[in-house]
C-alpha positions in Angstrom: 43.6 -41.6 -135.4 43.9 -38.5 -133.1 46.3 -38.7 -130.3 47.1 -36.0 -127.6 50.2 -36.2 -125.5 51.4 -34.0 -122.6 54.4 -34.5 -120.5 57.1 -32.6 -118.7 59.7 -32.5 -115.9 61.8 -30.4 -113.6 65.5 -31.0 -112.9 67.7 -29.4 -110.3 71.4 -30.3 -110.8 74.5 -29.0 -109.1 76.7 -27.7 -112.0 79.7 -29.7 -113.1 80.8 -28.4 -116.4 84.0 -26.6 -115.2 86.1 -29.8 -115.3 89.5 -30.0 -113.5 93.1 -29.4 -114.5 95.8 -32.0 -115.1 97.2 -31.7 -111.5 93.8 -32.2 -109.8 93.1 -35.1 -112.1 96.0 -36.9 -110.6 95.5 -35.9 -107.0 91.7 -35.5 -106.6 89.8 -36.6 -109.7 86.4 -36.2 -108.1 86.9 -32.6 -107.2 84.3 -30.2 -108.5 85.3 -26.4 -108.4 81.8 -25.2 -109.2 80.7 -22.7 -106.4 84.0 -22.1 -104.9 84.0 -19.2 -102.3 87.3 -17.3 -101.6 88.1 -14.8 -99.0 89.9 -11.5 -99.6 93.3 -13.3 -99.4 92.3 -15.7 -102.1 91.9 -18.7 -99.7 89.2 -21.1 -100.4 86.6 -20.9 -97.5 83.8 -23.0 -98.8 81.3 -23.8 -101.6 78.1 -22.1 -102.6 75.3 -24.8 -101.9 72.9 -23.6 -104.6 75.3 -23.6 -107.6 72.6 -25.3 -109.7 71.0 -25.7 -113.0 67.3 -25.3 -112.3 65.1 -25.9 -115.4 61.5 -26.9 -116.1 60.1 -28.2 -119.5 56.4 -28.9 -120.5 55.7 -30.6 -123.8 52.2 -30.8 -125.7 51.7 -32.6 -128.9 48.8 -33.4 -131.2 49.1 -36.2 -133.7 46.5 -36.8 -136.5 46.9 -39.8 -138.9 44.4 -40.5 -141.7 44.1 -43.2 -144.3 42.4 -41.9 -147.5 40.3 -44.0 -149.8 42.8 -43.6 -152.8 45.6 -45.3 -150.5 47.2 -42.0 -149.5 48.2 -41.8 -145.9 48.4 -38.3 -144.3 50.2 -37.4 -141.1 50.0 -34.1 -139.3 51.3 -33.1 -136.0 51.5 -29.9 -133.8 53.8 -29.3 -130.9 54.5 -26.8 -128.2 57.2 -26.8 -125.6 57.6 -24.3 -122.8 61.0 -24.2 -121.1 62.2 -22.0 -118.3 64.9 -22.0 -115.8 68.1 -20.6 -114.6 71.9 -21.2 -113.8 72.8 -19.8 -110.4 76.3 -18.9 -109.9 78.5 -17.5 -107.0 81.0 -15.1 -108.6 84.1 -14.0 -106.7 85.4 -10.5 -106.8 83.6 -9.2 -109.8 84.1 -5.8 -111.3 81.2 -3.5 -111.1 81.8 -2.5 -114.7 81.0 -5.9 -116.0 77.4 -5.3 -114.7 77.1 -1.8 -116.0 77.6 -0.2 -112.7 80.2 2.4 -111.4 82.3 1.9 -108.3 80.7 2.9 -104.9 82.1 4.2 -101.7 82.1 1.8 -98.6 83.2 3.2 -95.2 85.0 6.0 -97.0 86.9 3.8 -99.4 86.2 3.3 -103.1 85.1 -0.2 -104.0 84.9 -1.5 -107.7 84.6 -5.1 -107.0 82.2 -7.4 -105.1 81.3 -11.1 -104.6 77.8 -11.7 -105.8 75.3 -14.4 -106.7 73.8 -14.3 -110.2 71.1 -16.1 -112.0 71.2 -16.6 -115.9 67.7 -17.1 -117.1 66.1 -19.0 -120.1 62.5 -18.4 -120.9 61.8 -20.3 -124.2 58.8 -21.1 -126.4 59.2 -23.7 -129.1 56.4 -24.7 -131.4 55.6 -25.8 -134.8 54.0 -28.4 -137.1 55.1 -31.4 -139.1 53.3 -33.0 -142.0 53.6 -35.7 -144.5 51.8 -37.6 -147.1 52.7 -41.2 -148.2 51.4 -43.1 -151.4 52.4 -46.7 -152.2 52.1 -47.9 -155.8 53.1 -51.3 -157.1 56.8 -50.6 -157.3 56.9 -46.9 -156.3 56.7 -45.2 -152.8 56.3 -41.5 -152.6 56.6 -39.4 -149.5 55.8 -35.6 -149.5 56.3 -33.6 -146.4 57.7 -30.8 -144.4 57.8 -28.9 -141.1 57.7 -25.3 -139.6 59.3 -24.8 -136.2 59.9 -21.6 -134.4 62.1 -20.9 -131.2 61.5 -17.7 -129.4 63.7 -17.4 -126.4 64.5 -14.7 -123.8 67.9 -14.7 -122.2 68.6 -12.4 -119.2 70.6 -12.3 -116.1 69.9 -10.8 -112.7 71.8 -10.4 -109.5 70.1 -11.9 -106.4 72.8 -11.0 -103.8 75.8 -8.8 -103.7 78.5 -8.2 -100.9 78.6 -4.6 -101.9 76.2 -2.7 -104.2 72.7 -3.5 -103.0 71.3 -1.3 -105.8 72.4 -4.2 -108.3 70.0 -6.7 -106.8 67.0 -7.4 -109.0 68.4 -5.5 -111.9 68.9 -7.3 -115.2 72.7 -6.9 -116.1 71.9 -8.4 -119.6 68.8 -9.1 -121.6 68.4 -10.3 -125.2 66.1 -12.4 -127.4 66.7 -15.0 -129.9 64.1 -15.9 -132.5 64.8 -18.8 -134.9 62.3 -19.8 -137.9 63.0 -23.1 -139.4 61.0 -24.3 -142.5 61.6 -27.2 -144.8 59.7 -29.2 -147.4 60.9 -32.5 -149.0 60.0 -35.2 -151.5 61.2 -38.7 -151.4 60.7 -41.5 -154.0 61.7 -45.1 -153.8 61.5 -47.0 -157.0 61.8 -50.8 -157.5 63.4 -51.3 -161.1 63.0 -55.0 -160.5 63.6 -57.6 -157.8 67.4 -56.8 -157.7 67.7 -53.1 -158.4 66.2 -50.3 -156.3 66.8 -46.5 -156.5 65.8 -43.7 -154.2 65.8 -39.8 -154.4 65.4 -37.4 -151.5 65.2 -33.7 -152.1 64.8 -31.2 -149.3 64.6 -27.3 -149.3 65.3 -25.7 -146.0 64.9 -22.0 -144.9 66.5 -20.9 -141.6 66.1 -17.4 -140.2 68.0 -16.6 -137.0 67.8 -13.2 -135.2 69.4 -12.2 -131.9 69.4 -8.6 -130.5 69.7 -6.9 -127.0 72.3 -6.7 -124.4 74.7 -9.6 -123.6 77.0 -10.0 -120.7 79.8 -7.4 -120.4 77.6 -5.6 -120.8 77.8 -5.0 -124.7 75.1 -4.9 -127.4 74.6 -7.9 -129.7 72.6 -7.7 -132.8 73.1 -10.3 -135.6 70.8 -11.7 -138.3 71.6 -14.7 -140.4 69.2 -16.1 -143.2 70.1 -19.3 -145.0 68.5 -21.2 -147.9 69.7 -24.7 -148.0 69.0 -27.4 -150.7 69.9 -31.0 -149.4 69.6 -33.7 -152.1 70.3 -37.4 -151.6 70.1 -40.2 -154.0 71.1 -43.8 -154.0 71.1 -47.2 -155.6 70.6 -50.6 -154.1 71.4 -54.0 -155.5 69.9 -57.2 -153.9 71.6 -60.6 -154.4 70.6 -63.6 -152.3 71.3 -62.7 -148.7 73.1 -59.6 -149.6 72.3 -55.9 -150.3 74.9 -53.6 -151.9 74.2 -49.8 -152.0 75.9 -46.7 -153.1 74.6 -43.2 -152.1 75.5 -39.4 -152.4 74.1 -36.7 -150.2 74.7 -33.1 -149.7 73.9 -31.5 -146.3 74.1 -28.0 -144.9 74.1 -26.9 -141.3 73.9 -23.6 -139.7 75.8 -22.5 -136.6 74.3 -22.5 -133.1 73.9 -19.5 -130.8 77.2 -20.1 -128.9 79.0 -20.2 -132.1 77.5 -16.8 -133.3 78.2 -15.1 -130.1 81.9 -16.3 -130.2 82.4 -15.2 -133.8 79.9 -13.0 -135.6 81.5 -14.0 -139.1 80.9 -17.8 -138.5 79.3 -19.5 -141.7 77.2 -22.6 -142.3 79.0 -25.7 -143.1 78.4 -27.7 -146.4 79.0 -31.5 -146.6 79.3 -33.8 -149.6 78.9 -37.4 -148.4 79.5 -40.5 -150.6 78.8 -43.9 -149.0 79.2 -47.5 -150.2 77.8 -50.4 -148.2 77.2 -54.1 -148.0 74.6 -55.8 -145.9 74.3 -59.5 -145.3 71.7 -61.4 -143.3 71.3 -65.1 -142.6 69.9 -67.1 -139.9 73.0 -66.9 -137.7 74.9 -64.0 -138.9 74.1 -60.4 -139.8 76.7 -58.1 -141.1 76.6 -54.3 -142.1 79.5 -52.5 -143.6 79.8 -49.1 -144.8 82.6 -47.0 -146.2 82.1 -43.2 -146.3 83.9 -40.2 -147.6 82.6 -36.8 -146.2 84.1 -33.7 -147.7 83.4 -30.4 -146.0 83.5 -26.8 -146.8 83.6 -24.5 -143.7 83.0 -27.4 -141.4 81.8 -26.4 -138.1 84.4 -28.1 -135.8 84.7 -27.9 -132.0 87.4 -25.4 -131.1 87.8 -27.1 -127.8 86.6 -24.0 -125.9 83.5 -23.6 -123.8 81.3 -20.6 -123.0 80.5 -19.5 -119.5 77.8 -22.3 -118.9 79.7 -25.1 -120.5 78.4 -25.0 -124.1 81.1 -26.1 -126.5 81.9 -23.7 -129.2 82.5 -24.6 -133.0 84.1 -22.5 -135.6 84.6 -22.8 -139.4 87.8 -24.8 -140.2 88.0 -24.3 -144.0 88.4 -27.6 -146.0 88.4 -30.9 -144.2 87.3 -34.5 -144.6 86.3 -37.7 -142.9 87.0 -41.1 -144.4 86.0 -44.1 -142.7 84.8 -47.7 -142.4 81.9 -48.9 -140.1 81.2 -52.5 -139.3 78.2 -53.9 -137.3 77.6 -57.5 -136.8 75.5 -60.0 -134.9 76.6 -63.6 -134.5 74.4 -66.2 -133.1 77.0 -68.5 -131.5 74.4 -70.7 -129.7 70.6 -70.8 -129.4 70.8 -68.7 -126.3 74.2 -67.0 -126.8 74.8 -63.9 -129.1 77.9 -61.9 -129.9 77.6 -58.3 -131.3 81.0 -56.7 -132.3 81.2 -53.4 -133.9 84.2 -51.4 -135.2 84.6 -48.0 -136.7 88.0 -46.9 -138.3 88.2 -43.4 -139.6 90.7 -40.6 -140.7 89.5 -37.2 -139.8 91.6 -34.4 -141.1 92.0 -30.6 -141.5 93.5 -29.7 -144.9 96.4 -27.3 -144.4 95.5 -25.9 -140.9 96.6 -22.4 -140.3 96.4 -20.8 -136.9 97.9 -17.9 -134.8 100.5 -19.1 -132.2 103.2 -17.2 -130.4 102.2 -14.1 -132.4 102.7 -15.7 -135.9 100.4 -17.4 -138.4 101.7 -21.0 -138.3 101.0 -23.7 -140.9 100.2 -26.8 -138.8 99.7 -29.1 -141.9 97.1 -31.8 -142.2 96.0 -32.0 -138.5 93.5 -34.4 -136.9 89.9 -32.9 -136.4 89.2 -32.2 -132.7 87.3 -34.8 -130.8 87.6 -37.4 -133.5 89.1 -40.6 -132.5 90.4 -42.8 -135.4 89.2 -46.0 -133.8 86.0 -46.9 -131.7 85.1 -50.5 -131.0 82.6 -52.3 -129.0 81.4 -55.8 -128.1 78.2 -57.0 -126.5 78.0 -60.6 -125.4 74.3 -61.5 -124.7 73.4 -64.7 -122.9 69.9 -65.8 -122.1 69.8 -69.1 -120.1 66.1 -69.1 -119.7 63.3 -67.2 -121.5 62.9 -64.3 -118.8 66.5 -63.9 -117.8 69.4 -62.4 -119.8 72.9 -61.2 -119.1 74.8 -58.7 -121.1 78.6 -57.8 -121.1 79.3 -54.7 -123.0 82.9 -53.6 -123.8 83.9 -50.3 -125.5 87.3 -49.0 -126.7 87.8 -45.5 -127.8 91.2 -44.4 -129.3 93.2 -41.4 -128.5 91.9 -38.0 -129.7 92.8 -34.3 -129.6 90.7 -31.5 -128.0 92.2 -29.0 -130.4 92.7 -28.8 -134.2 96.4 -28.1 -134.1 97.3 -31.4 -132.4 98.7 -29.6 -129.5 100.3 -32.2 -127.0 98.5 -30.8 -124.1 95.2 -31.3 -125.8 95.5 -35.1 -126.2 92.8 -37.3 -124.6 94.2 -40.9 -124.0 92.5 -44.0 -125.3 90.3 -46.0 -122.7 88.7 -49.4 -122.5 85.7 -49.9 -120.3 83.3 -52.7 -119.5 79.8 -52.9 -118.1 77.7 -55.9 -117.0 73.8 -55.9 -116.8 71.2 -58.4 -115.9 67.4 -58.4 -116.6 64.8 -60.8 -115.0 61.1 -60.6 -115.9 58.2 -61.9 -113.9 55.1 -62.2 -116.1 51.5 -62.1 -114.9 48.0 -62.1 -116.4 46.7 -59.6 -113.6 46.6 -55.9 -113.6 50.4 -55.8 -113.6 51.2 -57.7 -116.7 55.0 -58.0 -115.9 57.6 -56.8 -113.4 61.2 -56.4 -114.8 64.1 -56.3 -112.4 67.3 -54.9 -113.7 70.7 -54.5 -112.4 73.8 -52.7 -114.1 77.5 -52.5 -113.1 79.1 -49.8 -114.9 83.0 -49.8 -115.3 83.2 -53.2 -113.7 87.0 -53.3 -113.8 87.2 -49.8 -112.1 89.2 -48.0 -114.9 90.1 -44.4 -114.2 89.5 -42.8 -117.6 88.7 -39.4 -119.1 86.2 -39.3 -122.0 85.9 -35.5 -122.6 87.4 -32.2 -121.8 88.3 -28.7 -123.2 91.3 -26.9 -124.6 91.8 -23.1 -124.7 94.6 -20.6 -125.6 95.3 -16.9 -124.9 98.1 -14.6 -125.7 100.5 -13.4 -123.1 101.7 -9.9 -124.2 103.0 -8.5 -120.8 105.6 -11.1 -119.4 108.2 -10.1 -122.1 107.7 -6.6 -123.7 107.5 -6.9 -127.4 106.8 -10.6 -127.4 103.7 -12.6 -127.8 103.5 -16.0 -126.2 100.5 -18.3 -126.6 99.5 -20.0 -123.2 97.4 -23.1 -123.4 95.0 -24.5 -120.9 93.1 -27.7 -120.5 90.2 -29.0 -118.4 89.2 -32.7 -118.0 85.9 -34.5 -117.2 86.9 -37.7 -115.5 84.3 -40.4 -115.5 83.0 -42.4 -112.6 84.8 -45.5 -111.4 82.9 -48.6 -110.6 79.1 -47.9 -110.0 75.8 -49.7 -109.7 72.3 -49.1 -110.8 69.2 -51.2 -109.7 65.9 -50.8 -111.2 62.3 -52.1 -111.3 59.9 -51.6 -114.1 56.1 -52.3 -113.9 54.2 -53.1 -117.1 50.4 -52.7 -117.1 
């Protein structure tokens, strides 16, 4: 079989990654500071209407599948994605030096700052191939495969309007290129010792080469290279007994930093994870239960610091030794023929081991603190009722426990727990004509109109000027309040 696919899209979205502070959260939780315009006295006079994220992406894929005479099955795919677009931003009172320019004279006075509008461009090519070969024997299944992907991206910024300094318009105030090569090969084997015992082995080698060079915002030169060779093994054992399946597995995984992490810290390193999992799966006609206990031990885990870059990307940094220990439970209970309950629960302990950090000019031992953005409890419930064949109702509830946006458990970085509920309904009309079915759907999100915050950011900086000779660490937070009750209606046509 040979299949070719092409698809793409274009989105223009007003920016909303700045968040709001604690006071605004209380007084005006729907406020968005993106695009604010201030006058010379620092008074807000309006908003820039085109403070947008404008991005296009085109995807092209070719898939080839072939069954060979000796029962081997081969899969080969090629892909290419072209993405381009920009963030347009109004900037108040920007220093000429930040754009590589010297002050200018306006009406006989020296001017070194200006309001301006800038665009931060991305022009990216992403292409590669994936391949695999599968062979099934009587009690053995073998999969061999791999992939090669390359990302080639141009990053540059240009000024499209300036209050002063017309010579800046059209010039690129930063320009750099990032090239990432990612290659991997793997071998998997699943072996049935007998009807009760199964084993599997998964071995992967991965090579990642990442190079970024050019001029970044500031402007200042950036030039870093990072090459990583990863070996990611996984092995496991399963035991089948009546309606139950018990399993034990071990895996090692490695992950490299992303671009925002490199730019924030040139010394950032890949993380290494050792993961041990023990599970039990049970299935009967009226009840399904999946339980999993895991212990994840990290070296140099890439943990979110709480900070964001200029366009809202979260930044991660190495944390040293850390771990995650947890229990996951997923279940399905058929209460009646047309009524089903799907409760899920996740309990976890997520800890830094002996967290040290600079605070108030001193190296502080914060002890075993919670990892950022890691709630210890997440629970959900979905009640599905189907009174007739083509009509169903679903009542979904979700609880997320409190969490910190920092790795030092600072009180200002705490996000409160929240509990939200959604209601959905789907009705399907079937036909034997050109349109096979029409599906009407309705969704009420946050049906009880809860005011909650699901995410945010936390940052610190040192105050060295208020009190001479003293360093005081100042903290700041931003919050992303979620929508109160909202509605969605949809119609889907099936041909």
